[in-house]
Every structure is written in structure tokens, then in C-alpha cells.
Rosetta silent file (secondary structure, phi, psi, omega in degrees, C-alpha in Angstrom):
SEQUENCE: MKRALLVLLVLIIVAGCGPAPPPEPTAPPMPTSPPPPTDTPMPTDTPVPTPVPSPTPISQPEAVVAVDLLNLRAGPGTNYDILTMMEEGTRLNVVGRTEANGWLKVVTADGREGWAFAEMVTVSGDLGAIAVAQAPAAPTPLPSPTPEAPPATTEPPTPTPKPGVLLEDDFSDPASGWRDHNDGHKWWHENGEFHGLVEGAYYLTWQGYPGKVFSDFVVEADARKVDGPNGADYGLAFRIAGWNNAYVFNISGDGNYTLFKVVDGKRSDLVGWTSALDIINRDNSTNHLLVVSQSSHIWCYINGQLVADVIDDSHAEGEIGFSIESQEVSGLHVAFD
SCORE:     score description
SCORE:     0.000 S_00000001
   1 L     0.000  -44.519  177.848   85.992  -18.919  125.248 S_00000001
   2 H   -63.043  -38.504 -178.513   84.229  -15.541  125.349 S_00000001
   3 H   -67.669  -43.070  177.185   86.585  -14.281  122.692 S_00000001
   4 H   -61.756  -36.406  176.215   85.869  -17.243  120.522 S_00000001
   5 H   -68.064  -40.319 -179.630   82.210  -16.614  120.827 S_00000001
   6 H   -63.582  -44.423  178.092   82.727  -12.989  120.078 S_00000001
   7 H   -61.538  -40.158 -178.286   84.675  -13.728  116.957 S_00000001
   8 H   -64.935  -39.117 -178.653   82.087  -16.162  115.906 S_00000001
   9 H   -67.548  -41.318  176.449   79.352  -13.606  116.573 S_00000001
  10 H   -62.622  -41.326  178.211   81.280  -10.958  114.598 S_00000001
  11 H   -67.320  -32.757  174.480   81.677  -13.318  111.808 S_00000001
  12 H   -69.370  -38.918 -176.145   78.033  -14.062  111.778 S_00000001
  13 H   -68.879  -43.539 -179.915   77.124  -10.397  111.868 S_00000001
  14 H   -58.382  -45.607 -179.904   79.700   -9.658  109.111 S_00000001
  15 H   -58.588  -40.660 -179.286   78.331  -12.531  107.191 S_00000001
  16 H   -68.557  -26.663 -177.048   74.800  -11.134  107.668 S_00000001
  17 H   -93.453    2.164  179.412   75.880   -7.765  106.448 S_00000001
  18 L   -84.558  167.290 -177.729   77.599   -8.986  103.236 S_00000001
  19 L   -62.988  153.485 -178.739   76.039   -8.975   99.796 S_00000001
  20 L   -73.735  147.250 -179.026   73.405  -11.465   98.893 S_00000001
  21 L   -64.771  148.285 -179.924   74.618  -14.415   96.960 S_00000001
  22 L   -65.679  150.060 -179.731   74.062  -14.217   93.285 S_00000001
  23 L   -67.829  158.298  177.321   71.003  -16.074   91.979 S_00000001
  24 L   -62.482  130.157  177.676   71.414  -19.424   90.453 S_00000001
  25 L   -64.655  138.397  176.254   72.068  -19.034   86.806 S_00000001
  26 L  -109.137  151.425 -176.988   69.202  -20.118   84.556 S_00000001
  27 L   -73.040  132.317  177.534   69.614  -21.455   81.090 S_00000001
  28 L   -57.388  150.055 -178.247   68.798  -18.968   78.452 S_00000001
  29 L   -65.763  146.252  179.529   65.670  -19.674   76.428 S_00000001
  30 L   -74.432  131.731  177.048   66.232  -21.699   73.353 S_00000001
  31 L   -63.782  137.558  178.699   65.777  -19.587   70.344 S_00000001
  32 L   -93.946  142.830  177.908   62.717  -20.489   68.337 S_00000001
  33 L   -74.372  127.465  177.861   62.849  -20.679   64.580 S_00000001
  34 L   -62.019  149.911 -179.291   60.684  -18.015   62.971 S_00000001
  35 L   -63.684  143.894  175.405   57.848  -19.489   60.950 S_00000001
  36 L   -56.943  134.733  178.610   58.720  -19.896   57.383 S_00000001
  37 L   -60.714  140.326  175.047   57.442  -17.021   55.372 S_00000001
  38 L   -88.493  147.851  178.726   54.370  -17.803   53.502 S_00000001
  39 L   -66.236  132.888  174.770   54.166  -16.979   49.799 S_00000001
  40 L   -77.609  126.219 -177.255   52.274  -13.809   49.186 S_00000001
  41 L   -61.673  134.966  178.256   49.491  -14.758   46.730 S_00000001
  42 L   -81.765  144.151 -180.000   50.012  -13.155   43.438 S_00000001
  43 L   -65.986  138.304  176.832   46.976  -11.210   42.143 S_00000001
  44 L  -118.503  152.189  176.691   45.005  -12.958   39.479 S_00000001
  45 L   -68.482  134.099  174.429   42.491  -11.602   36.962 S_00000001
  46 L   -65.325  125.961 -175.704   38.913  -11.996   37.966 S_00000001
  47 L   -67.238  135.829  179.745   37.417  -14.383   35.384 S_00000001
  48 L   -96.584  125.159  179.955   34.943  -12.663   33.109 S_00000001
  49 L   -60.002  137.639  176.303   31.918  -14.749   32.145 S_00000001
  50 L   -68.840  122.532 -178.183   31.729  -15.650   28.525 S_00000001
  51 L   -67.293  138.827  179.546   28.747  -13.828   27.135 S_00000001
  52 L   -92.792  121.132 -177.400   26.036  -16.016   25.807 S_00000001
  53 L   -60.577  137.369  178.620   24.826  -14.688   22.453 S_00000001
  54 L   -72.916  138.603  175.623   21.218  -13.561   22.517 S_00000001
  55 L   -60.635  138.421  176.852   19.050  -15.529   20.025 S_00000001
  56 L   -66.127  124.268 -175.976   18.403  -13.588   16.935 S_00000001
  57 L   -62.190  137.672 -179.231   14.794  -12.518   17.028 S_00000001
  58 L   -88.564  128.413  179.915   12.600  -14.328   14.472 S_00000001
  59 L   -69.785  127.544 -176.864   10.656  -11.977   12.315 S_00000001
  60 L   -71.352  118.617  178.928    6.912  -12.800   12.723 S_00000001
  61 L   -60.348  147.356 -179.859    5.630  -13.802    9.316 S_00000001
  62 E  -125.082  142.398  177.422    2.720  -11.698    8.062 S_00000001
  63 E  -116.127  133.576  176.162   -0.071  -12.596    5.660 S_00000001
  64 E  -113.571  126.197  177.288   -1.972  -10.048    3.569 S_00000001
  65 E   -57.863  124.831 -172.556   -5.373  -10.985    2.106 S_00000001
  66 L  -107.621    4.096 -177.083   -4.859  -11.164   -1.656 S_00000001
  67 L  -125.025  168.707 -179.170   -8.454  -11.741   -2.735 S_00000001
  68 L   -61.829  -37.689 -174.447  -11.579   -9.630   -2.423 S_00000001
  69 E  -148.223  121.146 -177.666  -13.046  -11.729    0.334 S_00000001
  70 E  -113.278  128.859  172.059  -11.267  -14.411    2.468 S_00000001
  71 E   -76.982  121.553  174.973  -13.106  -16.910    4.656 S_00000001
  72 E   -97.847  119.785 -170.928  -11.448  -17.097    8.050 S_00000001
  73 E  -106.019  163.824  178.934  -12.286  -20.520    9.354 S_00000001
  74 L   -77.817   -7.806 -178.394  -12.241  -22.270   12.729 S_00000001
  75 L  -159.949  171.344 -172.915   -9.887  -24.947   11.455 S_00000001
  76 L   -83.403   77.011  178.366   -7.665  -25.844    8.471 S_00000001
  77 L   164.664  156.479 -177.248  -10.428  -27.090    6.040 S_00000001
  78 L   -73.781   -9.694  174.341  -13.722  -26.243    4.422 S_00000001
  79 L   -82.688   -0.085  177.455  -15.526  -28.467    6.895 S_00000001
  80 L   -94.619  155.216 -176.746  -14.825  -26.019    9.619 S_00000001
  81 L   -69.443  147.779  173.712  -17.196  -23.056   10.310 S_00000001
  82 E   -84.654  119.134 -176.972  -16.476  -19.714    8.797 S_00000001
  83 E   -80.960  -37.815  178.151  -15.790  -17.268   11.615 S_00000001
  84 E  -166.907  175.659  175.130  -15.696  -14.112    9.544 S_00000001
  85 E  -119.469  135.385 -175.696  -14.725  -12.776    6.201 S_00000001
  86 E  -113.530  137.228 -175.268  -11.692  -10.574    5.660 S_00000001
  87 E   -84.082  160.537  179.361  -11.420   -7.987    2.894 S_00000001
  88 L   -54.708  137.236  179.214   -8.504   -7.623    0.446 S_00000001
  89 L    90.447   -6.054  178.015   -5.497   -5.957    2.013 S_00000001
  90 L   -67.655  134.906 -179.769   -6.216   -7.059    5.558 S_00000001
  91 E   -96.679  138.241 -176.500   -3.047   -7.871    7.492 S_00000001
  92 E  -132.493  141.136  173.634   -2.797  -11.001    9.613 S_00000001
  93 E   -89.265  129.506 -178.335   -0.092  -12.325   11.842 S_00000001
  94 E   -89.909  124.989  179.398    0.858  -15.931   11.127 S_00000001
  95 E  -118.392   -7.520 -178.922    1.228  -18.026   14.318 S_00000001
  96 E  -167.131  172.202 -175.205    0.933  -21.510   13.002 S_00000001
  97 E  -158.074  161.774  169.198    0.649  -23.655    9.939 S_00000001
  98 L   -82.545  168.040 -177.590   -0.279  -27.177    8.647 S_00000001
  99 L   -52.516  -41.336 -178.809    2.464  -29.592    7.756 S_00000001
 100 L   -97.540    9.944  177.828    2.346  -28.768    4.024 S_00000001
 101 L    62.065   23.875  175.313    1.709  -25.057    4.615 S_00000001
 102 L   -73.378  -32.731  176.397   -1.634  -25.342    2.868 S_00000001
 103 E  -125.741  148.734  178.458   -3.434  -23.597    5.693 S_00000001
 104 E  -121.035  129.546  177.174   -2.188  -20.910    8.014 S_00000001
 105 E   -85.630  128.455 -168.917   -3.242  -20.185   11.579 S_00000001
 106 E  -132.635  164.024  175.138   -3.464  -16.407   11.836 S_00000001
 107 E  -129.521  128.534 -178.438   -4.431  -13.629   14.367 S_00000001
 108 L   -77.258  173.125  179.318   -6.353  -10.555   13.301 S_00000001
 109 L   -63.158  -25.120 -179.833   -5.554   -7.056   14.437 S_00000001
 110 L  -100.236   17.459  170.570   -8.291   -7.302   17.144 S_00000001
 111 L    85.718   11.617 -179.830   -6.878  -10.594   18.473 S_00000001
 112 L   -84.641  135.389  174.651   -9.246  -13.136   16.813 S_00000001
 113 E  -100.860  145.547  178.500   -7.669  -16.434   15.796 S_00000001
 114 E  -166.600 -172.959 -178.605   -8.629  -18.462   12.743 S_00000001
 115 E  -123.887  135.252  178.256   -7.313  -20.380    9.763 S_00000001
 116 E  -118.733  143.739  174.173   -6.779  -18.976    6.248 S_00000001
 117 E   -71.372  126.808 -167.136   -6.202  -20.844    3.010 S_00000001
 118 H   -68.989  -24.271 -178.255   -2.648  -20.096    2.080 S_00000001
 119 H   -71.579  -14.928 -175.619   -3.315  -19.582   -1.701 S_00000001
 120 H   -98.830    7.491  177.606   -5.511  -16.611   -0.803 S_00000001
 121 E  -133.539  159.767  174.887   -2.892  -14.589    1.021 S_00000001
 122 E  -106.179  119.651 -175.588    0.536  -13.131    0.328 S_00000001
 123 E  -100.634  135.726  172.823    3.079  -14.109    3.005 S_00000001
 124 E  -117.679  138.502 -176.486    6.163  -12.225    4.021 S_00000001
 125 L   109.698  168.867 -178.943    8.613  -13.834    6.369 S_00000001
 126 L   -91.393  106.438 -179.858    9.929  -17.428    6.889 S_00000001
 127 H   -68.315  -18.358 -179.964    7.081  -19.856    7.344 S_00000001
 128 H   -66.034  -24.624  179.904    9.660  -22.537    8.200 S_00000001
 129 H   -82.872   -1.826 -179.738   10.271  -20.802   11.511 S_00000001
 130 L   -97.062  133.781 -179.787    6.642  -21.126   12.522 S_00000001
 131 L   -70.304  152.842  172.819    5.682  -24.369   14.350 S_00000001
 132 E   -68.945  128.194 -176.501    3.068  -26.696   12.898 S_00000001
 133 L   -94.918  144.118  176.644   -0.159  -25.944   14.804 S_00000001
 134 L   -74.710  129.828 -176.524   -2.498  -28.623   15.995 S_00000001
 135 L   -78.280  143.695  174.669   -5.817  -28.502   14.182 S_00000001
 136 L   -66.844  161.861  175.169   -8.959  -28.321   16.407 S_00000001
 137 L   -57.362  134.586 -179.016  -11.274  -31.287   16.399 S_00000001
 138 L   -64.118  137.342 -177.465  -13.222  -31.485   13.239 S_00000001
 139 L   -62.930  149.839  176.678  -16.883  -30.452   13.690 S_00000001
 140 L   -79.301  124.805  178.745  -19.508  -33.168   13.750 S_00000001
 141 L   -59.129  132.739  176.677  -21.587  -32.823   10.607 S_00000001
 142 L   -96.200  146.705  176.891  -25.056  -31.630   11.406 S_00000001
 143 L   -61.276  143.736  175.840  -28.128  -32.839    9.523 S_00000001
 144 L   -58.788  133.574 -178.702  -29.348  -30.287    6.953 S_00000001
 145 L   -66.515  141.845  174.168  -31.963  -28.083    8.530 S_00000001
 146 L   -72.653  123.660 -178.352  -35.514  -28.583    7.519 S_00000001
 147 L   -59.219  139.562  179.432  -36.746  -25.389    5.844 S_00000001
 148 L   -67.121  129.721 -175.831  -39.229  -23.668    8.024 S_00000001
 149 L   -71.329  142.195  177.043  -42.761  -24.129    6.767 S_00000001
 150 L   -74.032  163.935  175.131  -44.622  -20.923    5.991 S_00000001
 151 L   -53.877  154.058 -176.373  -47.884  -20.181    7.917 S_00000001
 152 L   -60.574  -25.126  179.261  -50.830  -22.263    6.897 S_00000001
 153 L   -87.061   -4.147 -178.367  -52.465  -19.272    5.276 S_00000001
 154 L   -98.448  124.953  175.774  -49.421  -18.455    3.141 S_00000001
 155 L  -103.143  140.546  175.189  -49.206  -20.002   -0.301 S_00000001
 156 L   -56.729  131.793 -177.945  -45.969  -19.894   -2.169 S_00000001
 157 L   -65.754  147.619  174.971  -46.223  -16.975   -4.661 S_00000001
 158 L   -68.711  124.001 -175.890  -46.444  -17.867   -8.293 S_00000001
 159 L   -70.822   57.753  179.695  -42.995  -17.280   -9.679 S_00000001
 160 L  -117.795  127.396  176.734  -44.160  -14.815  -12.416 S_00000001
 161 L   -55.604  136.447  179.562  -42.640  -11.339  -12.557 S_00000001
 162 L   -77.170  158.004  178.812  -45.196   -8.755  -11.521 S_00000001
 163 L   -58.674  146.158 -178.123  -46.176   -5.913  -13.861 S_00000001
 164 L    87.954   73.234 -176.557  -43.639   -3.199  -13.764 S_00000001
 165 L   -72.090  127.863 -179.522  -40.232   -4.846  -14.177 S_00000001
 166 L   -78.897  -28.209  177.153  -37.676   -3.248  -11.904 S_00000001
 167 L  -161.207  132.407  179.534  -34.529   -4.469  -13.725 S_00000001
 168 L  -146.344  136.288 -176.166  -34.083   -6.479  -16.870 S_00000001
 169 L  -154.148  130.644  175.310  -30.927   -7.139  -18.844 S_00000001
 170 L   -98.671    5.154  177.391  -30.025   -9.466  -21.720 S_00000001
 171 L    60.545   22.875  177.099  -26.305   -8.637  -21.244 S_00000001
 172 L   -82.991  -18.433 -174.169  -25.848   -7.539  -24.818 S_00000001
 173 L  -119.146  110.258  177.060  -24.706   -4.059  -23.777 S_00000001
 174 L   -62.106  -15.056 -177.613  -21.611   -3.857  -21.536 S_00000001
 175 L   -96.320   16.997 -176.392  -22.626   -0.317  -20.600 S_00000001
 176 L   -74.903  -18.919  178.323  -25.954   -1.492  -19.100 S_00000001
 177 L   134.081  -25.664  173.800  -24.670   -1.108  -15.514 S_00000001
 178 L   -66.978  133.295 -176.228  -23.074   -4.486  -14.586 S_00000001
 179 L   -81.656  127.110  165.898  -19.425   -3.836  -13.813 S_00000001
 180 L   -88.870  128.307  177.986  -16.746   -5.458  -15.850 S_00000001
 181 E  -159.149  164.471  178.129  -13.552   -5.835  -13.846 S_00000001
 182 E  -137.354   90.839 -176.627  -10.530   -8.078  -13.266 S_00000001
 183 L  -147.511   85.806 -179.330   -9.215   -7.807   -9.629 S_00000001
 184 L    84.482  -35.247  173.840   -8.564  -11.170   -8.069 S_00000001
 185 E  -141.500  170.580 -174.667  -11.686  -12.459   -9.855 S_00000001
 186 E  -134.592  136.279  171.440  -13.175  -11.456  -13.166 S_00000001
 187 E  -128.364  136.455 -179.104  -16.590  -10.357  -14.469 S_00000001
 188 E  -160.665  161.097  175.451  -17.348   -9.493  -18.066 S_00000001
 189 E   -93.439  141.630  177.457  -19.894   -9.409  -20.897 S_00000001
 190 E  -162.977  126.951  173.364  -19.516  -11.856  -23.760 S_00000001
 191 L    47.676   44.410  174.405  -21.961  -13.065  -26.462 S_00000001
 192 L    73.726   21.053  173.611  -25.092  -11.812  -24.526 S_00000001
 193 E  -131.713  159.783  178.383  -24.110  -13.402  -21.253 S_00000001
 194 E  -110.991  120.025 -171.960  -22.506  -12.061  -18.075 S_00000001
 195 E  -106.813  147.107  175.273  -19.535  -14.204  -17.106 S_00000001
 196 E  -125.156  138.564 -179.603  -17.763  -14.748  -13.758 S_00000001
 197 E  -137.669  129.828  170.240  -14.385  -16.311  -13.190 S_00000001
 198 E  -124.562  145.799 -177.673  -12.375  -17.160  -10.092 S_00000001
 199 L  -108.161  -19.767 -179.916   -8.954  -18.805  -10.370 S_00000001
 200 L   -90.027 -177.067  174.953   -8.005  -19.809   -6.854 S_00000001
 201 L   -98.283  153.872  174.877   -9.378  -22.433   -4.521 S_00000001
 202 L    55.019   51.382 -174.494  -11.936  -21.785   -1.725 S_00000001
 203 L  -123.710  117.374  178.551  -12.960  -18.483   -3.188 S_00000001
 204 E  -111.023  133.414  171.497  -16.417  -16.899   -2.762 S_00000001
 205 E  -152.189  160.903  174.271  -17.410  -13.753   -4.465 S_00000001
 206 E  -142.541  160.154 -177.641  -20.517  -12.006   -5.701 S_00000001
 207 E  -130.782  112.221  177.376  -21.374   -9.192   -8.054 S_00000001
 208 E   -94.691  156.531  175.978  -24.373   -6.971   -7.427 S_00000001
 209 L   -77.553  118.181 -173.810  -26.026   -4.507   -9.761 S_00000001
 210 L   -73.756  138.731  170.141  -24.730   -1.213   -8.428 S_00000001
 211 L    94.806   -4.147 -176.364  -26.946    1.672   -7.330 S_00000001
 212 L  -126.414  123.734  178.749  -30.215   -0.207   -7.098 S_00000001
 213 L  -114.046  130.345 -179.720  -31.549   -1.497   -3.732 S_00000001
 214 E  -122.656  151.222  175.166  -34.482   -3.891   -3.517 S_00000001
 215 L  -116.241  -64.255  171.538  -36.519   -5.332   -0.618 S_00000001
 216 L   -99.798  134.167 -172.007  -39.367   -7.321   -2.135 S_00000001
 217 E  -170.349  167.214  167.336  -38.737   -8.760   -5.502 S_00000001
 218 E  -124.768  122.805  176.916  -38.610  -11.711   -7.923 S_00000001
 219 E  -125.023  135.673 -177.465  -35.238  -12.318   -9.506 S_00000001
 220 E  -145.074  156.333  178.339  -34.450  -15.031  -12.027 S_00000001
 221 E  -166.659  156.369  171.620  -31.597  -15.981  -14.480 S_00000001
 222 E   -89.917  144.365 -179.785  -30.212  -18.884  -16.378 S_00000001
 223 E  -136.984  140.523  174.062  -26.844  -20.158  -15.117 S_00000001
 224 E  -146.589  145.788  177.705  -24.373  -22.645  -16.615 S_00000001
 225 E   -83.545  123.805  175.423  -20.906  -23.803  -15.752 S_00000001
 226 E   -86.072  -43.531 -178.078  -18.492  -23.077  -18.596 S_00000001
 227 E  -158.203  147.970  179.061  -15.399  -24.662  -16.989 S_00000001
 228 L   127.045  165.075 -176.685  -14.351  -25.971  -13.633 S_00000001
 229 L   -66.660  152.054 -179.869  -14.985  -28.850  -11.252 S_00000001
 230 L   -71.179  -21.838  177.731  -18.554  -29.980  -10.620 S_00000001
 231 L   -68.669  -17.890  178.239  -18.134  -29.533   -6.920 S_00000001
 232 L   -73.297  155.389 -174.203  -17.882  -25.692   -7.304 S_00000001
 233 E  -132.103  163.291 -171.099  -21.067  -23.794   -6.913 S_00000001
 234 E  -160.256  162.007  179.140  -22.758  -20.713   -8.384 S_00000001
 235 E   166.090 -141.654 -177.579  -26.102  -18.932   -8.405 S_00000001
 236 E  -106.725  135.451  169.696  -27.986  -15.805   -7.211 S_00000001
 237 E  -115.507  140.811 -177.741  -26.937  -13.398   -4.540 S_00000001
 238 E  -145.122  165.673 -171.013  -29.540  -10.915   -3.161 S_00000001
 239 E    46.996   48.166  179.907  -29.993   -8.258   -0.541 S_00000001
 240 E   -77.349  134.016  171.149  -26.321   -7.548   -0.997 S_00000001
 241 L  -135.198   90.663 -178.034  -24.717   -4.805    1.142 S_00000001
 242 L    71.495 -153.618 -176.525  -20.995   -4.717    0.367 S_00000001
 243 L   -89.758   -8.129 -170.947  -18.743   -7.701    0.911 S_00000001
 244 L  -114.002   -1.469 -179.443  -19.946   -8.715    4.342 S_00000001
 245 L  -142.565  126.555  177.946  -23.727   -9.000    4.012 S_00000001
 246 E  -176.948  165.426  160.060  -25.851  -10.939    1.542 S_00000001
 247 E  -104.413  147.569 -179.748  -28.042  -14.005    0.893 S_00000001
 248 E  -134.633  126.043  171.600  -26.678  -16.604   -1.500 S_00000001
 249 E  -117.511  113.800 -171.849  -28.573  -19.351   -3.354 S_00000001
 250 E  -128.076  154.739  174.140  -26.147  -21.603   -5.192 S_00000001
 251 E  -125.102  166.709  174.545  -26.230  -24.879   -7.065 S_00000001
 252 E  -126.369  159.355 -177.087  -23.303  -27.186   -8.091 S_00000001
 253 L   -66.518  -15.633  177.297  -22.539  -29.156  -11.232 S_00000001
 254 L   -98.556   15.590  166.304  -22.937  -32.413   -9.291 S_00000001
 255 L    92.667   36.532  175.695  -26.541  -31.823   -8.493 S_00000001
 256 E  -125.639  161.471  173.166  -26.674  -30.088   -5.095 S_00000001
 257 E  -140.060  162.518  175.423  -27.935  -26.762   -3.807 S_00000001
 258 E  -153.070  154.172  174.092  -27.670  -24.544   -0.757 S_00000001
 259 E  -127.735  124.569  177.357  -29.046  -21.261    0.700 S_00000001
 260 E  -142.263  166.368  178.379  -26.909  -19.350    3.154 S_00000001
 261 E  -123.762  153.644  176.232  -26.514  -15.848    4.562 S_00000001
 262 E  -123.936  121.076 -177.068  -23.489  -13.764    5.323 S_00000001
 263 E  -127.921  116.051  179.638  -24.013  -11.305    8.230 S_00000001
 264 L    53.306   39.344  175.149  -21.169   -8.984    9.165 S_00000001
 265 L    85.033   -2.201 -178.571  -18.752  -11.397    7.448 S_00000001
 266 E  -107.064  127.848 -175.778  -20.051  -14.555    9.241 S_00000001
 267 E   -93.435  137.157  175.993  -21.578  -17.233    7.070 S_00000001
 268 E  -143.218  133.458 -179.087  -24.516  -19.372    8.204 S_00000001
 269 E   -72.883  133.874  165.589  -26.514  -21.972    6.393 S_00000001
 270 E   -94.704  -38.074  171.804  -30.243  -21.540    6.025 S_00000001
 271 E  -135.329  113.491  179.222  -30.487  -24.695    3.905 S_00000001
 272 E   -68.972  172.272 -178.506  -27.415  -26.865    4.024 S_00000001
 273 E   -52.055  123.561 -174.618  -26.086  -28.734    0.939 S_00000001
 274 E  -130.611  131.439 -179.433  -29.026  -30.781   -0.346 S_00000001
 275 E   -77.796  140.035  175.097  -29.040  -33.248   -3.243 S_00000001
 276 L  -145.208   57.353 -174.852  -31.483  -32.600   -6.050 S_00000001
 277 L   -60.753  -28.476 -175.327  -30.353  -34.970   -8.785 S_00000001
 278 L   -87.605   -2.634 -175.364  -33.839  -35.197  -10.245 S_00000001
 279 L  -115.769  -45.458 -170.228  -34.084  -31.365  -10.521 S_00000001
 280 L   -86.987  131.268  173.959  -30.668  -29.927  -11.316 S_00000001
 281 L   -79.806  116.534 -169.043  -29.212  -30.334  -14.821 S_00000001
 282 L   -84.112  178.535  177.984  -25.669  -31.495  -14.027 S_00000001
 283 L    59.887 -124.539 -172.339  -22.187  -30.821  -15.375 S_00000001
 284 L  -102.312   21.891  179.746  -22.143  -27.871  -17.824 S_00000001
 285 L   -80.674  158.790  179.006  -25.898  -27.809  -18.504 S_00000001
 286 E   -79.977  137.783  175.157  -28.026  -24.729  -18.078 S_00000001
 287 E  -130.112  142.356  177.421  -30.320  -24.382  -15.033 S_00000001
 288 E   -94.757  119.199 -177.586  -33.008  -21.677  -14.410 S_00000001
 289 E  -109.946  145.948 -178.962  -32.813  -20.169  -10.907 S_00000001
 290 E  -148.379  136.659  176.659  -35.463  -17.993   -9.324 S_00000001
 291 E  -127.951  131.872  175.036  -35.799  -16.330   -5.951 S_00000001
 292 E  -113.969  127.244 -179.943  -38.909  -14.691   -4.500 S_00000001
 293 E  -129.334  119.134  176.235  -38.362  -12.486   -1.486 S_00000001
 294 E  -129.555  111.138 -174.446  -41.237  -10.881    0.450 S_00000001
 295 L    53.610 -117.882 -177.245  -40.298   -9.238    3.777 S_00000001
 296 L   -92.446    1.835 -169.699  -38.679  -12.001    5.820 S_00000001
 297 E  -103.633  129.330 -179.549  -39.968  -14.807    3.634 S_00000001
 298 E  -126.282  128.072  173.484  -37.712  -16.388    0.940 S_00000001
 299 E  -116.255  137.126 -177.801  -38.686  -18.980   -1.699 S_00000001
 300 E  -125.539  136.551 -179.861  -36.014  -20.463   -3.990 S_00000001
 301 E  -123.507  143.967  168.487  -36.667  -22.421   -7.283 S_00000001
 302 E  -128.892  122.466 -178.970  -34.583  -24.520   -9.586 S_00000001
 303 L    50.939   40.965  174.706  -36.009  -25.242  -13.045 S_00000001
 304 L    83.257    2.162 -178.380  -39.459  -24.322  -11.800 S_00000001
 305 E  -107.477  131.350  176.008  -39.383  -26.636   -8.686 S_00000001
 306 E   -74.151  124.899 -175.951  -39.562  -25.099   -5.197 S_00000001
 307 E  -120.281  -16.210 -179.067  -36.528  -26.335   -3.217 S_00000001
 308 E  -148.316  134.922 -178.266  -36.211  -23.909   -0.293 S_00000001
 309 E  -143.608  103.969 -172.204  -38.809  -22.063    1.758 S_00000001
 310 E  -136.095  160.298  172.592  -37.422  -20.174    4.729 S_00000001
 311 E  -120.349  124.404  176.332  -38.028  -17.184    6.989 S_00000001
 312 L  -154.730  137.093 -177.508  -35.164  -14.989    7.983 S_00000001
 313 L  -116.072   27.083  178.475  -34.983  -11.316    8.753 S_00000001
 314 L   -66.589  -35.614 -178.734  -31.222  -10.703    8.784 S_00000001
 315 L  -131.240  128.372 -178.600  -31.208   -8.520    5.757 S_00000001
 316 L   -90.764  -28.518  179.460  -34.224   -6.329    4.720 S_00000001
 317 L  -158.046  173.833  178.737  -32.905   -4.965    1.423 S_00000001
 318 E   160.782 -175.520  174.987  -29.884   -4.764   -0.815 S_00000001
 319 E   -78.044  164.994  172.898  -28.640   -5.270   -4.390 S_00000001
 320 E  -114.795  153.805 -179.876  -29.319   -8.302   -6.466 S_00000001
 321 E  -179.515 -146.680 -173.940  -26.701  -10.136   -8.497 S_00000001
 322 E  -128.937  156.348  178.262  -24.703  -13.329   -8.947 S_00000001
 323 E  -135.436  146.285  173.399  -22.352  -15.464   -6.940 S_00000001
 324 E  -138.918  148.190 -176.321  -19.600  -17.957   -7.662 S_00000001
 325 E  -149.947  117.307  173.636  -17.567  -20.079   -5.260 S_00000001
 326 L   -82.181  156.942  178.048  -14.662  -22.392   -5.920 S_00000001
 327 L  -114.800 -137.858 -174.378  -13.886  -25.278   -3.574 S_00000001
 328 L   -68.432  -21.963  174.843  -10.739  -27.379   -3.026 S_00000001
 329 L   -97.061  129.698 -173.155   -9.950  -27.516   -6.715 S_00000001
 330 L   -61.906  148.211  163.949   -8.938  -24.164   -8.148 S_00000001
 331 L    90.507  135.389  171.683  -10.938  -22.312  -10.778 S_00000001
 332 E  -157.718  133.320  174.671  -14.546  -21.791  -11.847 S_00000001
 333 E  -128.977  123.256 -176.075  -16.027  -20.116  -14.858 S_00000001
 334 E  -130.790  150.452  178.777  -19.744  -19.524  -15.075 S_00000001
 335 E  -119.597  135.064  175.243  -22.077  -17.718  -17.507 S_00000001
 336 E  -119.432  151.629  179.416  -25.435  -16.016  -16.556 S_00000001
 337 L  -152.943    0.000    0.000  -28.257  -14.903  -18.774 S_00000001
């Protein structure tokens, strides 16, 4: 019994001293499929934006004054005020036009805007590229100003030349001092008369006797329209100082008269257009014009009748001479004597 126990004990000890049983086998991990390779993106060209062509710059049309004196107006028409007068050769930028290109909206070198009659300028550039400009509201016609009455103690002077004639000419001698020339307008001697001619529309010019300056004077002349529309006007210019300063007393063949001044190129009425059908010989008939100027007082006569009596001190002295002005219809030919 003891031996059996001993053997059993030895067996147990031997069993305890034997190697450890091997671990239970585990199933190997299932291989996983590698992810399918992704396609490597092929390089592509970066899109280059299509260049947008720059608009071809439009050349700004330019207008050059082609007459001796151009009226720059507030709007496209003779019913608008004259802003200033531009001398021949003045360059203007064209920024607008009327539908028919009859008037051009322009800008002067010093930034002033106005409207010029297209026939009086030479244009370079494409007017079709310039937009039609909206005309400003037409001015409301004002009543003709009532001539200022002289002081009660002042009587209109008798329109008789004083002793000692300062200037007299029967225009028989072309070398007497009045200038003959043809430059946008024309002045010349013919058959004992001094003739003036303008060919364009809306053209005002005057011709003074050069080298003689007068302050107080009586000046008179006969004037007749040789050819041209009755709406055009002509007459006497006095206290002239160049092309930008003068007084002008004009009549028209349809029986009207006006007295205005030009100061530094700006025109202002002293007596607006006034009908005198019972005084003025109409159409191509001769009329006798006379102006008396004493200091700031001016009296104007037509065929011996006083029609204007004003006081204005804008011009104290200047040359005396003649004026002609065409209107919407081109051309005017006048003779003075």
C-alpha cells in the first residue's frame, strides 16, 4: 500500500517536473486583400484664361474754330444765351452732338462747356462715335428791356455832327484806311461803298477803323442789304476793342432793331429785338443809322427817329465801324456809305 502510494507520488512529482503542455493551436489570421491600387492622377495643364481684348480707344473728336469769332452758346440754338466768343483757331473737345450733327457740345481748354454751330468749326475724328447729348431746357423768353430813361435834366442831343469832324469817308478810295480782306468773311470797297459779306450761318463780325480810338462821338452811315435773308442783321459797331469787346446797334431787313454789348466775349442785350415797322425801310432798302455816345450815355437813331436811349459804362472808348450778322440761313451781303 505504501509502495503504491510512493509510486503514485513519484509519478505525480515526475509529472510535475515534466515540460508544460504545448499551447492550444490558434488559427492563423486570414490574409487580408490589399486595397486595390488607386490610379495615380495624371498631371493636366492648368487652364489659361482666354484674354479679353481691350476695347480700342476711341479718338476724341476735336473741333477748331474756323471763323473769326464763334458764339459759344448755352444750348444748341440761337435762342440760348451766348456764354462767350471764341477766336479763330481755338481748339475744342467735342463731347456731344445733336441728332443731325448741326450743333456740337464742346469743352474749352479751361473746362467750360457750351454748344457750337457745326458749320463754324472744322472737325477731326468720328462724330458718329460721340453720343447724342440732351439739350438743356430752352430759356424762357424775357420781355425786351425798357430803355433806361435819361435824367430829367438831360435832353437827347441833336444828332448833328459837331464842328471838327474826326473821321469822314465816302469810300471812294480803298487806301483811306478801312481794311479790305477776305478771311472767313469779306470786306471791300466798291462803287463808293464799303461792303461786308459773310457766307456761313450764325456768324457775327465787325470791322473797325484801325488806329483811331474814340470816346464821345456822333457816328452815322447809310446801310442797305444787298443780298441775304431779311432776318439777318447789320449796322454800326462802336467802342470796339478787338474781337471780344464792342457795342453793336443793328437792324434787320424785316423791320427790327437791337442794341447789345460784348464784354470779354460775352454778349448781353441792352435793347432786345424790337419791331419798328413804321421806321425801318425793309428788305433791300437803305436806312440811315446814327449813334450818339457821351460818357456812359448812348442814343441810337434810325432814319432820324430815336429808338434807343440807354446808360451803360462797360466800354469807355474804342474804334468805330460796321457790323454784320447772319442767322439760321447762311449768307449776308451789306453795303455801307
